[in-house]
C-alpha positions as a Markdown table, in Angstrom:
| # | Residue | x | y | z |
|---|---|---|---|---|
| 1 | Met | 125.3 | 126.4 | 101.5 |
| 2 | Cys | 125.1 | 125.8 | 97.8 |
| 3 | Ile | 127.0 | 123.1 | 95.9 |
| 4 | Leu | 127.6 | 123.1 | 92.2 |
| 5 | Thr | 126.9 | 119.7 | 90.6 |
| 6 | Gly | 126.7 | 118.5 | 87.0 |
| 7 | Ala | 122.9 | 119.1 | 87.2 |
| 8 | Gly | 123.3 | 122.6 | 88.5 |
| 9 | Trp | 123.3 | 124.2 | 91.9 |
| 10 | Val | 122.0 | 122.1 | 94.8 |
| 11 | Leu | 121.0 | 123.5 | 98.2 |
| 12 | Ala | 122.7 | 121.5 | 101.0 |
| 13 | Asp | 122.1 | 121.8 | 104.7 |
| 14 | Ser | 125.4 | 121.6 | 106.6 |
| 15 | Asn | 123.5 | 120.5 | 109.8 |
| 16 | Asp | 122.1 | 117.4 | 108.1 |
| 17 | Gln | 125.3 | 115.5 | 107.5 |
| 18 | His | 125.4 | 111.8 | 108.6 |
| 19 | Ser | 128.5 | 109.8 | 109.3 |
| 20 | Gly | 129.7 | 107.4 | 106.6 |
| 21 | Asp | 128.7 | 104.3 | 108.7 |
| 22 | Asp | 125.2 | 105.6 | 109.1 |
| 23 | Leu | 124.9 | 106.3 | 105.4 |
| 24 | Asp | 126.2 | 102.8 | 104.5 |
| 25 | Arg | 123.7 | 101.2 | 106.9 |
| 26 | Arg | 120.8 | 103.2 | 105.4 |
| 27 | Ile | 121.8 | 102.3 | 101.9 |
| 28 | Ala | 122.1 | 98.6 | 102.8 |
| 29 | Glu | 118.6 | 98.7 | 104.4 |
| 30 | Ala | 117.1 | 100.4 | 101.4 |
| 31 | Glu | 118.7 | 97.9 | 99.0 |
| 32 | Glu | 117.4 | 95.0 | 101.0 |
| 33 | Arg | 113.9 | 96.4 | 101.1 |
| 34 | Gln | 114.1 | 96.9 | 97.3 |
| 35 | Arg | 115.4 | 93.4 | 96.7 |
| 36 | Ser | 112.8 | 91.6 | 98.8 |
| 37 | Ala | 110.0 | 93.6 | 97.2 |
| 38 | Tyr | 111.3 | 92.9 | 93.7 |
| 39 | Gln | 111.7 | 89.2 | 94.3 |
| 40 | Ser | 108.1 | 88.7 | 95.7 |
| 41 | His | 106.7 | 90.8 | 92.9 |
| 42 | Thr | 108.6 | 89.0 | 90.2 |
| 43 | Ala | 107.5 | 85.5 | 91.5 |
| 44 | Ala | 103.9 | 86.5 | 91.4 |
| 45 | Glu | 104.2 | 88.0 | 87.9 |
| 46 | Gly | 105.8 | 84.8 | 86.7 |
| 47 | Arg | 103.0 | 82.6 | 88.0 |
| 48 | Ala | 100.4 | 84.8 | 86.4 |
| 49 | Glu | 102.2 | 85.0 | 83.1 |
| 50 | Thr | 102.6 | 81.2 | 83.0 |
| 51 | Arg | 98.9 | 80.6 | 83.7 |
| 52 | Gly | 97.9 | 83.3 | 81.1 |
| 53 | Trp | 100.0 | 81.5 | 78.4 |
| 54 | Ala | 98.5 | 78.1 | 79.5 |
| 55 | Val | 95.0 | 79.5 | 79.1 |
| 56 | Gly | 95.7 | 80.9 | 75.7 |
| 57 | Ile | 97.4 | 77.8 | 74.4 |
| 58 | Glu | 94.6 | 75.6 | 75.7 |
| 59 | Phe | 91.9 | 77.8 | 74.1 |
| 60 | Val | 93.6 | 77.9 | 70.7 |
| 61 | Gly | 94.3 | 74.1 | 70.9 |
| 62 | Ser | 90.6 | 73.4 | 71.6 |
| 63 | Val | 89.6 | 75.3 | 68.5 |
| 64 | Ile | 92.2 | 73.6 | 66.3 |
| 65 | Val | 91.3 | 70.2 | 67.6 |
| 66 | Gly | 87.6 | 70.9 | 67.0 |
| 67 | Ala | 88.4 | 72.1 | 63.4 |
| 68 | Leu | 90.4 | 69.0 | 62.7 |
| 69 | Ile | 87.7 | 66.6 | 64.0 |
| 70 | Gly | 85.1 | 68.4 | 62.0 |
| 71 | Leu | 87.3 | 68.3 | 58.8 |
| 72 | Leu | 87.9 | 64.6 | 59.2 |
| 73 | Leu | 84.2 | 63.9 | 59.8 |
| 74 | Asp | 83.3 | 66.1 | 56.8 |
| 75 | Lys | 85.6 | 64.1 | 54.5 |
| 76 | Trp | 84.4 | 60.8 | 55.8 |
| 77 | Leu | 80.7 | 61.7 | 55.7 |
| 78 | Glu | 80.9 | 64.1 | 52.7 |
| 79 | Thr | 79.1 | 66.8 | 54.5 |
| 80 | Ala | 81.6 | 69.6 | 54.0 |
| 81 | Pro | 81.7 | 72.2 | 55.6 |
| 82 | Trp | 78.9 | 71.7 | 58.1 |
| 83 | Leu | 80.6 | 69.4 | 60.6 |
| 84 | Met | 83.7 | 71.5 | 60.6 |
| 85 | Ile | 81.7 | 74.6 | 61.4 |
| 86 | Val | 79.9 | 72.7 | 64.2 |
| 87 | Phe | 83.1 | 71.3 | 65.7 |
| 88 | Ile | 84.9 | 74.7 | 65.5 |
| 89 | Gly | 82.0 | 76.1 | 67.6 |
| 90 | Leu | 82.3 | 73.2 | 70.0 |
| 91 | Gly | 86.0 | 73.7 | 70.2 |
| 92 | Phe | 85.5 | 77.4 | 70.9 |
| 93 | Ala | 82.9 | 76.6 | 73.6 |
| 94 | Ala | 85.2 | 74.0 | 75.2 |
| 95 | Gly | 88.2 | 76.4 | 75.1 |
| 96 | Leu | 86.1 | 79.2 | 76.7 |
| 97 | Arg | 84.8 | 76.9 | 79.4 |
| 98 | Arg | 88.4 | 75.7 | 80.2 |
| 99 | Ala | 89.6 | 79.3 | 80.2 |
| 100 | Ile | 86.9 | 80.4 | 82.7 |
| 101 | Thr | 87.6 | 77.4 | 84.9 |
| 102 | Thr | 91.3 | 78.0 | 85.0 |
| 103 | Ser | 90.8 | 81.7 | 85.6 |
| 104 | Asn | 88.5 | 81.0 | 88.5 |
| 105 | Gln | 91.0 | 78.6 | 89.9 |
| 106 | Phe | 93.7 | 81.2 | 89.6 |
| 107 | Asp | 91.5 | 83.8 | 91.5 |
| 108 | Thr | 90.9 | 81.2 | 94.2 |
| 109 | Asp | 94.6 | 80.5 | 94.6 |
| 110 | Phe | 95.5 | 84.2 | 94.6 |
| 111 | Thr | 92.9 | 84.9 | 97.3 |
| 112 | Asn | 94.2 | 82.0 | 99.4 |
| 113 | Asp | 97.8 | 83.3 | 99.0 |
| 114 | Lys | 96.8 | 86.8 | 100.2 |
| 115 | Gln | 95.3 | 85.4 | 103.4 |
């Protein structure tokens, strides 16, 4: 049997018809599966995004703090721009170390959550 729809002709099997109650039950089950999968996926994404932003902000903050310390020491000791360059490098190293530590902690937490 063929049925004309807005998208064109659709082949329908007249032997494969379910009662309305069965269809409602199957739709409700599918919606529940979709809802629970979406909620768990969204929560995990939210935690990962939050940690990602935290790592980025800490990294940039470390570089900025290093630059400010170097700038102040350069003005005080009149060694411009050498201490600022050194402290920017130290801020970069501190930010990188913190990012790696946080990422490793996130990996550990993620592995523990899966088990």
